[in-house]
C-alpha positions in Angstrom: -132.7 -87.5 -60.6 -135.5 -88.7 -63.2 -134.9 -92.5 -64.4 -135.6 -93.0 -67.9 -135.8 -96.5 -69.4 -133.6 -96.3 -72.6 -135.7 -97.9 -75.5 -137.9 -99.4 -72.8 -136.2 -102.0 -70.6 -133.7 -102.8 -73.0 -131.2 -104.3 -71.1 -133.5 -107.4 -70.4 -136.0 -107.4 -73.5 -135.9 -106.5 -77.0 -135.4 -103.1 -77.4 -138.3 -100.8 -78.4 -141.0 -103.4 -78.4 -144.1 -103.7 -76.6 -142.6 -106.1 -74.1 -139.8 -103.7 -73.1 -142.1 -100.6 -72.9 -144.6 -102.7 -70.9 -141.7 -104.1 -68.2 -140.3 -100.5 -68.1 -143.8 -98.8 -67.5 -144.5 -101.4 -64.6 -141.5 -100.0 -62.7 -141.6 -96.9 -60.2 -139.4 -94.6 -63.1 -140.0 -91.5 -64.4 -140.6 -92.6 -68.0 -139.4 -94.1 -71.2 -137.5 -93.2 -74.2 -138.0 -94.2 -77.8 -136.7 -93.5 -81.1 -138.8 -92.9 -84.2 -138.5 -93.3 -88.1 -141.0 -93.0 -91.0 -141.9 -95.7 -93.0 -142.5 -95.6 -96.9 -146.3 -95.3 -96.3 -145.9 -92.5 -93.6 -146.1 -94.5 -90.5 -144.1 -93.3 -87.3 -142.3 -96.6 -85.7 -140.2 -97.3 -83.1 -136.6 -98.4 -84.3 -133.6 -96.9 -83.9 -131.4 -97.7 -86.7 -131.9 -96.8 -90.6 -131.9 -100.4 -91.3 -133.6 -103.3 -89.5 -131.0 -106.1 -89.8 -129.5 -105.5 -86.1 -133.1 -105.8 -84.4 -135.2 -107.9 -86.6 -135.1 -111.1 -88.5 -135.1 -109.5 -91.9 -133.1 -106.8 -93.8 -133.7 -103.7 -95.3 -134.0 -99.9 -94.9 -136.9 -98.7 -92.7 -137.6 -95.9 -94.9 -138.1 -98.1 -97.9 -140.6 -100.6 -96.3 -144.4 -100.2 -95.4 -145.7 -100.9 -92.0 -147.3 -104.2 -93.3 -144.0 -105.4 -94.5 -142.1 -104.4 -91.1 -145.0 -106.4 -89.7 -143.9 -109.5 -91.3 -140.5 -109.5 -89.3 -139.9 -110.6 -85.9 -138.4 -107.6 -83.7 -138.0 -109.7 -80.5 -136.2 -113.1 -80.3 -137.3 -116.7 -80.3 -138.5 -116.5 -76.6 -140.1 -112.9 -77.1 -141.5 -112.7 -80.6 -142.4 -109.1 -81.3 -143.8 -107.0 -84.0 -142.4 -103.5 -84.7 -144.1 -101.1 -82.4 -145.6 -97.6 -83.7 -145.6 -94.5 -82.0 -149.5 -94.6 -81.8 -149.4 -97.7 -80.0 -146.7 -96.4 -77.8 -148.6 -93.5 -76.7 -151.7 -95.3 -75.7 -149.4 -97.6 -73.6 -148.1 -94.4 -71.8 -151.5 -92.9 -71.3 -152.5 -96.1 -69.6 -150.0 -95.4 -66.9 -150.7 -92.2 -64.9 -147.8 -89.9 -64.6 -145.2 -91.7 -67.0 -143.1 -89.6 -69.4 -142.5 -90.3 -72.8 -139.4 -89.0 -74.5 -139.5 -89.1 -78.3 -136.1 -89.2 -80.2 -136.6 -88.1 -83.9 -133.7 -89.9 -86.0 -131.9 -87.7 -88.4 -130.8 -87.2 -91.0 -133.1 -89.2 -93.1 -134.8 -89.0 -96.3 -138.3 -87.7 -95.2 -136.7 -84.8 -93.2 -139.4 -82.5 -91.5 -142.2 -84.6 -92.4 -141.0 -87.0 -89.4 -141.6 -84.0 -87.0 -144.9 -83.3 -88.8 -146.0 -86.8 -88.5 -145.1 -87.0 -84.6 -147.0 -84.0 -83.8 -149.9 -85.4 -85.9 -149.8 -88.4 -83.7 -149.4 -86.6 -80.3 -152.5 -84.5 -81.5 -154.7 -87.4 -82.4 -153.9 -88.9 -78.9 -154.8 -85.8 -77.1 -151.0 -85.5 -75.8 -150.0 -82.6 -77.7 -150.0 -80.2 -74.9 -149.1 -82.7 -72.3 -146.2 -82.2 -70.0 -145.5 -86.0 -70.0 -144.4 -85.4 -73.7 -140.8 -84.8 -74.8 -139.1 -84.2 -78.0 -135.6 -85.0 -78.3 -132.8 -84.8 -80.9 -129.5 -84.6 -82.3 -130.7 -82.4 -85.1 -130.8 -78.8 -84.3 -133.3 -78.5 -87.4 -135.4 -80.8 -85.6 -135.5 -78.8 -82.4 -136.3 -75.8 -84.5 -138.9 -77.3 -86.4 -140.7 -78.2 -83.3 -140.5 -74.9 -81.7 -142.4 -73.6 -84.7 -145.0 -76.4 -85.2 -145.7 -77.4 -81.7 -143.9 -74.7 -79.3 -145.5 -76.3 -76.1 -143.7 -79.7 -76.4 -140.8 -79.8 -74.5 -137.6 -80.0 -76.5 -134.2 -81.4 -75.5 -131.3 -81.1 -77.7 -128.7 -83.7 -77.8 -125.0 -82.8 -78.3 -123.2 -84.8 -80.7 -119.6 -85.6 -80.0 -118.5 -83.8 -82.9 -119.8 -80.5 -81.5 -116.7 -80.4 -79.4 -115.0 -78.7 -82.4 -118.1 -77.5 -84.5 -119.9 -75.8 -81.9 -117.1 -75.0 -79.2 -119.5 -72.1 -77.6 -122.3 -74.3 -77.0 -125.2 -72.4 -78.8 -128.4 -74.2 -79.7 -130.9 -72.8 -82.2 -134.7 -73.7 -81.8 -134.4 -72.3 -78.1 -134.4 -75.9 -76.5 -136.2 -76.5 -73.2 -133.5 -78.9 -72.1 -130.0 -80.0 -73.3 -128.7 -83.5 -73.5 -125.1 -85.0 -73.0 -123.5 -88.3 -73.3 -122.1 -89.9 -70.4 -118.6 -89.9 -71.9 -118.6 -86.2 -72.5 -120.2 -85.2 -69.0 -117.1 -87.1 -67.4 -114.8 -84.9 -69.4 -116.9 -81.7 -69.3 -119.1 -81.7 -66.0 -119.4 -77.9 -66.6 -121.8 -78.7 -69.5 -124.3 -80.2 -67.0 -126.8 -77.5 -66.0 -125.2 -75.2 -68.7 -127.3 -72.3 -69.8 -129.5 -72.6 -67.0 -131.3 -75.7 -68.6 -132.1 -79.2 -67.2 -129.6 -81.8 -68.3 -130.6 -85.2 -70.0 -127.7 -87.5 -69.6 -127.4 -90.9 -71.6 -126.5 -93.9 -71.6 -125.8 -95.0 -67.7 -125.6 -98.5 -67.0 -123.0 -98.7 -64.2 -123.8 -97.8 -60.6 -120.9 -95.8 -59.9 -121.8 -93.6 -62.8 -125.3 -93.2 -61.9 -124.4 -92.1 -58.1 -121.9 -89.6 -59.8 -124.6 -88.3 -62.4 -126.7 -87.8 -59.3 -124.0 -85.9 -57.5 -123.2 -83.7 -60.5 -127.1 -82.5 -60.6 -128.2 -84.4 -63.6 -131.8 -83.9 -64.2 -132.7 -86.9 -66.3 -130.7 -90.1 -66.6 -131.3 -92.6 -69.5 -130.4 -96.2 -68.5 -130.9 -99.5 -70.7 -131.5 -101.2 -67.0 -134.1 -99.1 -64.9 -134.1 -102.0 -62.2 -130.2 -101.5 -61.6 -130.8 -97.6 -61.4 -133.7 -98.1 -58.8 -131.6 -100.3 -56.6 -128.7 -98.0 -56.8 -130.5 -94.8 -56.3 -133.4 -95.7 -54.6 -137.0 -95.8 -55.7 
């Protein structure tokens, strides 16, 4: 089972920052996961929430701010001050570590729609990573998965199932022909039959308890996202 550092080493360091990525990439894990959004001036930045209030010392919506304005804020803490990380910078960090994978989650709904996937593809092409098997696009948005199939068909596409799909998509269909399917730990515990369904690899999030990690491995989960990659390594073995 592949261990993926969720938002970098987010259990110990400020999430989605250079420090969290550095610390995760130093570990013998499969890769790291990040969430991306678009700024007002079209930059792809690593921020999970639509507003920065939870993760920075400022306020406001990501889509209303330029990269320069976001760079005025501290996305770390007093001990670890950090600037917002761009996707371009994260890609260079991953390139510097042979064999490390990057799981890029495009966040929707958002005001720029398909432009987010287009800009992600642009950044991947610029970094010479568009056809690299270490790159994976993940999203809760079926439309985003379908867009990626159209504009970058060679990029691995993992569709994450929302809780509401228990009712809206009971037959578990997925447009865009994803190459993998994601499921939360909460839902996987209730529907373990969804693990490995459709003959596709399963991405499981977010697993932070040793008992759940061992259960996930026993169930045949392929990729496991965790906030605490060191705990996962101690639990599962390097």
